[in-house]
C-alpha positions as CSV (number, residue, x, y, z in Angstrom):
1,M,6.6,8.5,47.4
2,L,3.9,11.0,47.9
3,R,3.6,13.7,45.2
4,P,4.9,16.9,46.7
5,R,2.4,19.8,47.0
6,R,3.1,23.2,45.5
7,I,0.3,24.6,47.6
8,H,-2.2,23.3,50.1
9,V,-5.5,25.1,50.3
10,Y,-9.1,24.3,51.3
11,G,-12.2,26.2,50.1
12,V,-14.6,25.8,53.0
13,G,-17.4,28.3,52.3
14,A,-21.0,27.3,52.7
15,P,-22.9,25.8,49.8
16,K,-23.7,28.4,47.1
17,T,-20.9,30.7,48.1
18,G,-18.6,29.9,45.2
19,T,-16.7,26.7,46.3
20,Y,-16.9,25.4,42.7
21,S,-15.4,28.7,41.5
22,V,-12.7,28.4,44.1
23,A,-11.8,24.9,42.9
24,Q,-11.7,26.2,39.3
25,L,-9.3,29.0,40.3
26,F,-6.7,26.3,41.0
27,S,-7.1,24.3,37.8
28,A,-3.4,24.6,37.3
29,Y,-3.0,22.5,40.4
30,R,-4.4,19.1,41.5
31,S,-7.8,20.5,42.4
32,G,-11.1,19.0,43.3
33,H,-14.6,20.3,44.1
34,E,-16.8,18.3,46.5
35,A,-14.4,15.4,45.9
36,H,-15.3,11.9,47.2
37,P,-18.5,12.9,49.1
38,G,-19.4,9.4,50.1
39,E,-16.1,8.7,51.8
40,T,-16.1,12.1,53.5
41,L,-19.7,11.6,54.6
42,R,-18.9,8.3,56.4
43,I,-16.1,10.1,58.4
44,I,-18.5,12.9,59.3
45,Q,-21.3,10.5,60.3
46,A,-19.0,8.4,62.4
47,E,-17.4,11.4,64.1
48,R,-20.8,12.8,64.9
49,A,-22.0,9.5,66.3
50,G,-19.0,9.2,68.5
51,T,-17.8,5.9,66.9
52,L,-14.6,7.7,65.7
53,H,-12.6,9.6,68.3
54,T,-10.0,12.3,67.5
55,D,-7.1,10.0,66.7
56,D,-9.4,7.9,64.5
57,V,-10.7,10.9,62.6
58,L,-7.2,12.2,62.0
59,Q,-6.1,8.8,60.7
60,K,-9.1,8.5,58.3
61,L,-8.4,12.0,57.0
62,R,-4.7,11.2,56.6
63,D,-5.6,8.0,54.7
64,R,-8.0,9.9,52.5
65,D,-5.3,12.5,51.7
66,R,-2.7,9.9,50.8
67,R,-5.1,8.4,48.3
68,W,-6.0,11.6,46.5
69,R,-3.2,14.1,47.4
70,L,-5.1,17.2,46.3
71,E,-3.4,20.6,46.4
72,A,-6.6,22.5,46.4
73,E,-9.9,21.1,47.6
74,A,-13.2,23.0,47.9
75,A,-16.3,21.6,49.5
76,H,-18.8,23.0,51.9
77,F,-19.1,19.8,53.9
78,L,-15.4,20.0,55.0
79,V,-16.7,22.5,57.6
80,H,-17.7,19.5,59.7
81,L,-14.1,18.4,59.8
82,V,-12.3,21.7,59.7
83,E,-10.7,21.6,63.1
84,Y,-9.2,18.3,62.3
85,L,-7.8,19.6,59.0
86,V,-6.3,22.6,60.9
87,E,-4.5,20.3,63.3
88,L,-3.5,17.7,60.7
89,Y,-2.0,20.1,58.2
90,P,-0.5,23.1,59.9
91,E,0.8,24.5,56.6
92,A,-2.7,24.5,54.9
93,K,-4.6,27.7,54.2
94,F,-8.4,28.1,54.1
95,L,-10.4,30.3,51.7
96,C,-13.7,31.1,53.3
97,T,-16.2,32.4,50.7
98,V,-19.2,34.1,52.3
99,R,-22.4,35.6,51.0
100,E,-24.9,38.0,52.4
101,P,-27.7,36.0,54.1
102,R,-30.6,37.1,51.9
103,S,-28.8,36.5,48.7
104,W,-27.5,33.1,50.0
105,L,-31.0,32.1,51.1
106,R,-32.5,32.8,47.6
107,S,-29.8,30.7,46.0
108,I,-29.9,27.8,48.4
109,V,-33.7,27.6,48.1
110,D,-33.4,27.5,44.3
111,Q,-30.7,24.9,44.5
112,E,-32.7,22.7,46.8
113,I,-35.7,22.8,44.5
114,N,-33.6,22.0,41.5
115,K,-31.8,19.1,43.2
116,H,-35.1,17.6,44.5
117,R,-36.4,17.6,40.9
118,S,-33.2,15.9,39.7
119,R,-33.7,13.1,42.3
120,L,-30.8,13.9,44.7
121,D,-29.0,10.7,45.5
122,R,-28.9,9.2,49.0
123,E,-25.4,10.4,49.9
124,W,-26.2,14.0,49.1
125,R,-29.5,13.8,50.9
126,A,-27.6,12.7,54.0
127,I,-25.1,15.6,53.6
128,H,-28.0,18.1,53.3
129,D,-29.8,16.6,56.3
130,I,-26.7,17.0,58.4
131,A,-26.4,20.6,57.3
132,F,-30.0,21.8,57.4
133,G,-31.8,19.2,59.4
134,I,-34.9,17.2,58.4
135,P,-37.8,19.1,56.7
136,L,-40.5,20.0,59.2
137,E,-43.9,18.4,59.3
138,E,-45.6,21.7,59.9
139,Y,-44.7,25.2,58.8
140,S,-45.6,28.6,60.1
141,V,-48.3,30.6,58.3
142,H,-45.6,32.7,56.6
143,E,-43.7,29.7,55.3
144,Q,-46.3,27.3,53.9
145,I,-44.8,27.6,50.4
146,L,-41.6,26.0,51.7
147,G,-43.5,23.0,52.9
148,E,-45.2,22.7,49.5
149,Y,-41.7,22.5,47.9
150,E,-40.5,20.0,50.6
151,L,-37.9,22.5,51.7
152,R,-36.6,23.4,55.2
153,S,-37.8,26.4,57.2
154,L,-36.1,29.7,57.0
155,D,-34.6,29.2,60.4
156,Q,-33.1,25.9,59.5
157,Y,-31.3,27.4,56.5
158,L,-30.3,30.6,58.3
159,E,-29.1,28.9,61.5
160,Y,-26.9,26.7,59.2
161,W,-25.5,29.8,57.5
162,A,-24.7,31.3,60.9
163,W,-23.2,28.0,62.3
164,H,-21.1,27.4,59.2
165,N,-19.4,30.9,59.3
166,E,-19.1,30.9,63.1
167,R,-17.4,27.5,63.0
168,L,-14.8,28.8,60.5
169,L,-14.1,31.9,62.6
170,D,-13.8,29.7,65.7
171,S,-11.8,26.8,64.3
172,I,-9.3,28.4,61.9
173,P,-6.4,30.6,63.2
174,S,-6.7,34.1,61.8
175,G,-3.4,33.9,60.0
176,R,-4.5,30.8,58.1
177,R,-7.9,32.0,56.8
178,L,-9.0,34.5,54.2
179,F,-12.7,35.6,54.1
180,I,-13.9,36.7,50.7
181,R,-17.3,37.9,49.7
182,T,-18.5,35.7,46.9
183,K,-19.3,38.5,44.5
184,N,-15.8,40.0,45.0
185,L,-14.0,36.7,44.3
186,S,-12.7,37.8,40.9
187,D,-11.5,41.1,42.3
188,R,-9.5,39.5,45.1
189,L,-7.2,37.3,43.0
190,Q,-4.1,39.4,44.0
191,D,-5.1,39.0,47.7
192,I,-5.6,35.2,47.2
193,A,-2.2,34.8,45.5
194,A,-0.5,36.8,48.3
195,F,-2.2,34.8,50.9
196,L,-0.9,31.6,49.4
197,G,2.5,32.9,48.4
198,I,2.1,32.3,44.7
199,S,1.9,34.5,41.6
200,V,-1.5,35.7,40.5
201,D,-0.7,34.3,37.1
202,Q,-1.0,30.8,38.6
203,L,-4.7,31.4,39.2
204,S,-7.3,30.7,36.5
205,A,-9.0,34.1,36.6
206,D,-11.5,33.3,33.8
207,R,-13.0,30.5,36.0
208,S,-13.7,32.6,39.1
209,H,-17.5,32.8,38.6
210,S,-18.6,29.3,37.6
211,H,-21.5,27.0,38.4
212,K,-24.3,29.5,38.9
213,T,-27.8,28.2,39.9
214,S,-29.3,26.8,36.7
215,K,-33.0,27.7,37.4
216,K,-34.5,30.3,39.6
217,H,-38.0,29.8,41.1
218,G,-38.7,33.0,43.1
219,V,-40.0,31.1,46.1
220,L,-38.3,33.4,48.7
221,Q,-39.9,36.4,47.1
222,Q,-43.4,34.9,47.7
223,I,-42.8,35.0,51.5
224,D,-43.6,38.1,53.5
225,Q,-40.4,40.1,53.3
226,N,-40.8,41.5,56.8
227,H,-40.8,38.0,58.1
228,V,-37.7,37.1,56.0
229,H,-35.9,40.2,57.4
230,E,-36.9,39.3,60.9
231,R,-35.6,35.7,60.7
232,I,-32.3,37.0,59.2
233,E,-31.9,39.4,62.0
234,V,-32.6,36.8,64.7
235,C,-30.4,34.1,63.2
236,C,-27.5,35.9,61.6
237,T,-26.9,39.3,63.3
238,S,-24.2,38.2,65.8
239,V,-22.2,36.3,63.1
240,L,-22.6,39.2,60.7
241,K,-21.0,41.4,63.3
242,R,-18.1,39.1,63.7
243,L,-17.6,38.8,60.0
244,N,-17.5,42.6,59.7
245,E,-14.9,42.7,62.4
246,E,-12.7,40.2,60.5
247,T,-9.7,42.2,59.4
248,T,-9.3,40.3,56.1
249,A,-13.0,40.0,55.2
250,S,-13.7,43.3,53.4
251,I,-17.4,42.5,53.8
252,D,-20.0,45.2,53.9
253,F,-23.3,43.6,54.6
254,Q,-26.3,46.0,54.2
């Protein structure tokens, strides 16, 4: 017999938007953060390569779920499969943490540097390559420092930020998604509880801001800030507008 679920929620924000904190909020439940990345990566890769068709992907996800039977699962890479999760589990809800592009860009660059230095394993390198693309061979005059750190270009990161959030907006029905700005996560516990139909006492409020970037390098600040602002405007403006029109978002990007 499958263990019954008390709740079923996915945290599907981009990396460095608080998915670890989302998982920790549900520590009273069977909760996981970035659970079983290798297994999930293989499904993503096969779906992208066309070797798994819709019915096959759904079956793989169904098998995965039967093994682990999580009640709350938070992982940025689930965005690649979100439309399948929406179809497969019509009762599931989705928490979409989102961060202002400049703040997110600073954090993701720091994380990338830290993970490079910790010898990121092959599975995680593949997940990052799917998300951000392969690092460029040549960088613009403004972004030479990114090449020195073996990072991606600003456009690669920012286009991913836009794609990720737009995919959530396009794939998840409005009544099943709740957009929350990362820095407001601990202030929105009542909204989260109401969204899921549970008592706020069932959330672990003291864990709502966990797993902050361990070391900051200040790389983004060394790039011409006019150039950074221009790339954010080009890559993110249309999605920012949609996020600000999202009735449940309470996001005020300035």
